[in-house]
C-alpha positions in Angstrom: 9.2 -64.0 -52.7 8.8 -65.4 -56.1 6.4 -68.2 -56.9 9.4 -70.5 -57.3 10.1 -70.2 -53.5 6.5 -71.0 -52.7 6.3 -74.1 -54.8 6.0 -77.4 -52.9 9.1 -79.6 -52.8 7.6 -82.3 -54.8 7.4 -80.1 -57.9 11.1 -79.2 -57.9 13.2 -80.6 -60.7 15.1 -83.0 -58.3 11.9 -84.5 -57.0 10.6 -85.2 -60.5 13.9 -86.7 -61.6 14.2 -88.8 -58.5 10.8 -90.4 -58.9 11.9 -93.2 -61.2 14.8 -94.0 -58.8 12.5 -94.0 -55.8 10.1 -96.3 -57.7 12.9 -98.7 -58.5 14.2 -98.7 -55.0 10.7 -99.4 -53.5 10.0 -102.1 -56.1 13.3 -103.8 -55.4 12.7 -103.6 -51.7 9.2 -105.1 -52.2 10.7 -107.9 -54.2 13.2 -108.5 -51.5 10.4 -108.8 -49.0 8.7 -111.3 -51.2 11.8 -113.4 -51.6 12.6 -113.2 -47.9 9.0 -114.3 -47.2 9.5 -117.3 -49.5 12.8 -118.2 -47.8 11.2 -117.8 -44.3 9.0 -120.8 -45.1 11.7 -122.9 -46.8 14.7 -122.5 -44.6 15.4 -124.1 -41.2 16.1 -120.9 -39.3 13.7 -118.1 -40.6 14.5 -115.4 -38.0 17.0 -113.6 -40.3 14.5 -113.6 -43.2 11.8 -112.1 -40.9 14.1 -109.4 -39.6 15.2 -108.6 -43.2 11.5 -108.3 -44.2 10.8 -105.9 -41.3 13.9 -103.8 -42.2 13.0 -103.5 -45.9 9.4 -102.7 -45.0 10.6 -99.9 -42.6 12.8 -98.6 -45.4 9.9 -98.5 -47.9 7.7 -96.6 -45.4 10.5 -94.2 -44.6 11.3 -93.5 -48.2 7.6 -93.1 -49.1 6.9 -90.6 -46.3 10.1 -88.6 -46.5 12.1 -88.6 -49.6 15.7 -87.8 -49.0 19.2 -89.2 -48.5 18.7 -90.9 -45.1 16.1 -93.5 -46.2 18.0 -94.1 -49.5 21.2 -94.7 -47.5 19.3 -97.0 -45.2 17.9 -99.1 -48.0 21.2 -99.0 -49.9 23.0 -100.5 -46.9 20.3 -103.2 -46.7 20.7 -104.0 -50.5 24.5 -104.0 -50.2 24.4 -106.4 -47.2 22.0 -108.7 -49.0 24.3 -108.9 -52.0 27.4 -109.4 -49.8 25.8 -112.0 -47.6 24.1 -113.9 -50.5 27.4 -114.3 -52.3 29.5 -115.1 -49.3 27.5 -116.9 -46.5 24.3 -118.0 -48.2 25.9 -119.5 -51.4 23.7 -117.8 -54.0 26.6 -118.1 -56.5 26.3 -121.8 -56.4 22.6 -121.4 -57.0 23.3 -119.2 -60.0 25.7 -121.7 -61.4 22.7 -124.1 -61.1 24.1 -126.5 -58.5 20.8 -126.5 -56.7 17.2 -126.9 -58.0 15.2 -124.5 -60.1 13.7 -122.8 -57.0 17.1 -122.0 -55.6 18.2 -120.7 -59.0 15.1 -118.5 -59.4 15.4 -117.0 -55.9 19.1 -116.5 -56.3 18.6 -114.7 -59.5 15.8 -112.7 -58.0 17.9 -111.7 -55.0 20.8 -110.7 -57.3 18.7 -108.6 -59.7 16.6 -106.9 -57.0 19.7 -106.2 -54.9 21.6 -104.7 -57.8 18.7 -102.6 -59.0 17.9 -101.4 -55.5 21.5 -100.6 -54.8 21.9 -98.6 -58.0 18.6 -96.7 -57.4 19.7 -95.9 -53.8 23.1 -94.7 -55.0 21.4 -92.5 -57.6 19.1 -91.1 -54.9 22.0 -90.3 -52.6 24.1 -88.7 -55.4 21.4 -86.3 -56.5 21.7 -82.7 -55.1 19.7 -82.1 -52.0 16.4 -80.2 -52.3 14.3 -78.2 -49.9 12.7 -81.2 -48.3 16.1 -82.6 -47.2 17.1 -79.6 -45.1 16.2 -79.6 -41.4 13.7 -77.0 -40.3 15.3 -73.9 -38.7 
């Protein structure tokens, strides 16, 4: 075997190039947790916010422990759901048009930016070619 086959997965070119996207996905998920935490204290029915916080935290832990497509897809689905729900059910578009107060505008803008950044990062992570750490053990 050559030394290239013995190198750990984290030193492969894919792992190095995916590090910025992983960082963006984790930062966006952490921002979503913070925004959901804020909302949990300022909405009348906080169960959904608490569930979203737990799911984003699970996604961060999963992506941090095992880089690969599965945790990126999981987080990507969460980001996509947040964007869809915020612009349909939760009325973030009205907040962004500044029909609410500054707090609503700020959180709406934060949800939108974090959701878009996280979704793009997760799409980039899933579009990258698989590396040795993604294959199941045989």
